[in-house]
N, C-alpha and C positions, 0 to 999 in steps of 0.2 A: 504494500500500500504506500502511495506517495503522501503528499501533504493532505490532511483531512479537510473535507468540506465542513462548514459551520452553519447550523440552522438554529436560530433563536426564535422560538414561538412564544409570544406574549399573549396570554389569555386575558385581555384587558378587563379589569374590574372583577375578576374571579377571586373570591376569598377562600382561604383554606377551609373554613368552617362549613362551606356548602359543597364540598367535593366528597363523593362517596369514596374516593381514594383514601381520604383521611377520616372516614367514619360517618359521613352525613347519612341520615336515615333514608333519603331519596337517592336512587341510583342515577346520579347525575354524570358520573365519569366512568362508565364501564370500559371504554377503550383505554383510558389512561391507567386504569387498574391493570389491564392486560399488558400494556406496554411496560408498566413498572416491574413486571416479573422478569424482565431482562435489562433492567436499568437500576439506577440509584434513586431511591425515593427519600427526600428530606421531609421530616414531619414538622420541623420547627424553623422554617425559613422566614426571614423578614425582609421586606422591602425597606427602602431608605426614606420614602416620602409617600404621601397618600394621594398624589395625583400625577398625571402622566409626564409632564415636562421634567420636573426634578428627578422623578424616579428613573426615567429612561436615561437622563444625563449620568446618573450614578451607574446604572447598568452598563452603559457603553464605555465609560471612562474608568470605573473602579474607584472613583473619588466619592466619599460619603456626601450626603446632601448638605451637611453643614460645611463641607469643604468647598463646594462650588456655589451654593445658594443661588442657583440659576432661577430667575423669575421670568414671568411672561413678558416683561419689558426689556429683557436682555438677550444677547446672542452668544452662543458658544462658538469661538473661533475654530476654523477648520484644522484638521490634523491631529486631534487630541483623543480620538476614540480607538477602540480595538479594531473597529472596522476600517479606520484609516490605516492602521498598521497592516492589516491583511491586504488591503488594496495596494499598499506600497510593496508588499511581498509578491504581487502578481495575481492576487485573487480578483475575480469578478465579484462585485458587491451589489446587493439589491435590497430594497425595503418594499413591502407589500401591505398596504393598510389604508383604511379611510380615516385613520386618526390624523388630523391635520397638524398636530404638534410634531409629527415625524415626517411630514411631507411638504406642507405648504406654509406653515407658520415660519416667520423669519428667525426662529430660535437657533438655527444652524444645525440641528440634528440630521436633517436630510443631506447635508454636505458630505456626510460619511459614505454616501452610496452613489455609485455610478448610475444605477437604475432605480427610479422611484415610480412605483405603480400605485396610483390612487384613482378613485372614480372621478375626483375633481379634475376637470379638463384644464383649468387655468388658475394659477395661484392668485390672480387678481379678482377671482370670483369666489370668494370664500364665505361660506355660511358659518353657522356656529360649529363648535368642535365635535358635536355628536348629534347632528340632526337625524331625523328618520332616514332610513337607508335607501329610499327611492327604488326599492326592488332589488338592490344589490346587497348581498350579505357576504359572510365570510367564505362561503363555497366559491364565489367568484374569485376572491383573492387567492384561495388555495390553488385553483386551476391556473391562475396567472403565474403563480410561483413555479408550479411543475412545468409549465410551458417554457418558462425562462431557464429552468434547470436543463431542459432538453437541448437548449441552444448552447450550453457551456461546453467548452472543450478542455478546460483546465479546472483548477480548484475554485470553488465559489464560497461566498459567505452571505447569508441572507437573514433578514429579520421579517417575520410574518406576525403582524399585530392584528388580532381578531377582536372586533368590537361588538360581537353579537350579544355579549352579556352586559353591555352598557345601555342604560336607558337612552331613548325609548326602545323597547323590545320589538322585534319583528320576527319572531320565532316561527318557523315552519310548523305546520300541523303535526308532522311526524314526530316532532320533538317536544311539543307543548303538552307534556304528559300530565302536568298538575294544574294547568290553567282552568279557569271557569269563566262563564260570561260575567259574573259578578266582578272578578278580578280584572278582566280585560276592560270592563266598563269603567272601573276606577282608573286604570292605567290611561285610558283615552281621555278621561276628564281632567287628569292632573296636568299642570304645566310641566314642561320638560325639566326645568330646574325647580322641582317641587320642594327642595330643602328650604327655600326662603319663605315659603308659606308656613313651614313648621317653625323656623327660627322667628318669624314674625307673629307666631301664635295664632295664625288663621286656621291651621290644621294641627291635630294632635300627632305626636310622633308615631302613635300606634297605627296610623294609616299604612305605614310601610309593611305591616303584616299581610296586607292584601297583595302586595307586589312580590313578596318573596317566592311564592309558588311559580310565578311567571319567570322570575330570575333563575330558579332552578331549571326550568325548561330551556331557558336561554343557554345555561351552562351545558345542558345535555346536547344542544345543537353545536356548541363550540367543540365539545368532545367528538362529535361526529365529523366535524370539519377536520379536526386533528387526525382522526382515523384515516380520512381520505388522503391527507398529505403524506402520512407515514406509509400507507399502503402503496401510494404512487411512487415514492422514493424506493421502496423495496422492490417493486416491479421493474424499476429502471436499473436495478443493481447498484445503486449508489448509497443505500442506507448504511451499509457496513463501513463505508468510507467517510461517514459524516458524524461529527459531534452534534448531538441533538440536545438542546436545553429547552425545557418547557416550563414556563412559570407565569406569573402575573405581575403587572407593574404595581398594583395595589388592589385592595378589596373594595367593598361597598357596604353601606349601612342602610338599615331599614328601621331606624328609630331606636337603636340600642341606647340605653341611658348613659349619661356621662359618668366618669369616675372622678375627674377633677372637679372642684367645687363650681367653677364658672364656665367650664367648657360646654359646648352645645351637645345635644344627642348626635349619634352617628347617623347622618342622613346623606345618602349618596356617598360622596367622598371629597377629600380636599380639606376637611376641617375636623379637628379632634385627634385624640390619641388612642381610641379604642382599638382592641385587637382585630376587630372585624375589618379595619382599614389597613393594617400592617402585616398580619399573618397571611402568607400566600403559599400556594402549592409550588413545589419544585421537584421536577423529575429530570434526571440527566442520564443520557446514554453515551458513553464514550465510543469512539469509532471502533466498531467490532465487538463492543461489550456484550456479553451474554449472561453474565452472573448478576443476579439481583442483590441489591443491598438496601437496607432500611436504616437510615441514619437519623437518630433522635437528637443528636447534638445541635446546638444553636447554629444556624447558618445565615449568611447574608448575601443578597443579590449583588452587592458591590464586588464580589469575587468572580463575576462572570469573565472579565478579561484574564484573570489567573487561570480559569478553567480552559479558556481558548489557548492560552500559551502552553499549558500542560499538554493538551492534545497536539498542538503544533510541534512540540518538542518530542513527540512520539509516544506519550502515555496513552494507552488504549482504554483503560477502565477508570471510571470515576470512583475513587476510594475515599472521597471526602474533600473534593476541590472547593466546595462552598462553605465548609465549616468556618465559623468565625474565629479569627486569630485570638489566641489567649482566652477563648471562651466568652468574649464580650463583643457586642456591636451596638451601634447607635442609629437613630433616625432623627431627622430634624425637618422642620418646615418653617419657612419665613412667614411673617405676617402677610396676609394677602394684599396684593396691589391691584391697580387697574379697576375694572368694573366690579370685581368681587368686593373690593373695599367700598366701592360706591353703593353696592347693594346692601351692605351692612347698615349704611347710613339711611338708605331709602326705605328699607323694609323692617327695621327693628328699632326698638326704643333704646337699646344698649349697644350701639355699634362697636364700641371698644371691646366688648366681650368676644366679638367675632374677628377681631384684628390682633390676635395674639400669636406669638411663636409657639410651636410645639417641639418639645425636647423629650426624647425617649432613650433609655439605656436598658439593654437586655444583657443578662448574664446566664450562662448555661447552668443547669441544675442536674440532679440525678435523673437518669432515665429520660422519659419524654416530658421533662419539666424545664421551664424557663422562668427566671426571676426578672421582674420588670420594675423600673422606677421611671415615672414620667411626669412631665409638667406641662400644663396649659397656661402660658404666661408665668405667673408666680405661684400658681396653685399646683401642688404636688400630690402624688399618691403612689403607693406601692402595691404591686399585685404579683401573684404567682399564676403561671399558665401551665396547666396540666393537660397535655393533648391539645384539644381545641378550646378548652374551657378556661376562662380567666376569672379569678376570684380575688378579693382583697387579701392583702398579706399584712401581718403585724410586724414584719421585719424581713429585710432581704440582705443578701451579701453586698448590695450596692450601697456603700456608705457615704457617697458624695452626691450632692444635688445634681440632677440630670443636666441642668444648664451648664454647670462647671465641667462635667465630663464631655459634653458636646463641644464646649469651647476649646478644651484641650485637644480633642480630636481634630477640630478645624485647624488648629495651629500646626499639628503634626502631619496633616494630610498634604498630598500633592497639590500644587497650585495650578488652576486652569486659567486660560486666557478667556475672559468674558468681557464683552463690551455692551454699552447701552444701545438700544435700538434708536434709530432716528425718529424724530417726532412723527407720530401718525403711523409708524411701521407696525405697531402692535394692534392696530385697529381691526379686530375681527368681530363681526356682528355676533352678539351674544344671544342666548336663548330668549325667546319671546315669552316673558313672564308678565308682561302687561296684558290687560284684557282678561285676566283670570277672574272668572265670575265666582266670588266668594259665596254669595247667597245660594246659588244653585248647588255648589259643592257642599255647602253646609247642610242643606236639606237632604242631600243624598247621604252624607255621613250620618246624619241623624237617623235616617231610615235603616242604615246598616248597624246602628247601635254604637257608633263611635263617639257620638256627642250626647 
């Protein structure tokens, strides 16, 4: 075997807690379970941020989120990602997704790829980051990826980001196993960014309980898309020459309660410190790997470049490439900027509550246990995570404030070159949350017993 191919599959918004791979009661990921029997399954993997832009920046560069603090109003300069390294080594590189942060937003992440495939035909005609799919879903991107692979004559490296589990859902009937007219009716009634209706106390957080069965069906569809990709690579005889990393950039929330005193409930993603937002699935198959492993040690997605380099240097099996160095890892999120900060002012009576930094420190524990200390602004709490379940802790081995640990990590991390966007360059039309009829939705919620 020559130099291995690299395939990174990001199951956007898929949280660990809702994968049957890690014990969810609904069979959401049957293919991922089967694939895991010849791969390495990490049960305690953590992302570095709870929304796409900073999470992907860490994933591509290996720099923790507190090290780069990339915001929507900034650009990552070219030449700093693992995909840039591979391209310089002669690899063909491509990204396949409708996620605009990876394709058309001027954040610079798309500069790492020679081929950029997105449904969007023109970067000057950008709608919101996750609008309804207009009939195109992840199966289309999967087919585009395999057609591209067919064209390659040498080593290649690709990122496939699947948005099927990101609201609004457009799940095919074959995978909508737990949906009902009641749930879909609520889904269609809600604004796309329904979190601000919760934050502004127009809706109770519990409304998310009606969306979670739809989310599980969307994960089931994502799993089927993943099966198509892996099956196609195997049929083409290239799977055993490919490092395959399957993970998520962040999770999603459906109204899970806060743990810090002033943080909001976990609604969608991008705000808060809850495990539903940071605990993600991670399955890795080294080039030619056939032995299954289940690693319960704490792992971090920021080690993706290390995994690529290990495979590049000839290692065939993942025996722990993503394990957190010294048993500890961090996550960080800067206070929101741009329209998100404006929404806090527009839709809530306490805007400062929603404009806080999030600092998280994790330390490995015995077995499938992780200790956590987190802060939302200045409000801290401690927790212990056993498997997928987080519960309060009366003491952890993390004896320093998370903000101090994160600050030290930032000082010790590699420095990335990031510049401010030009005026107006970050102007992407946001979700339409104006025109949301509170009275009609209130009456519907009342009929459902939520008010």
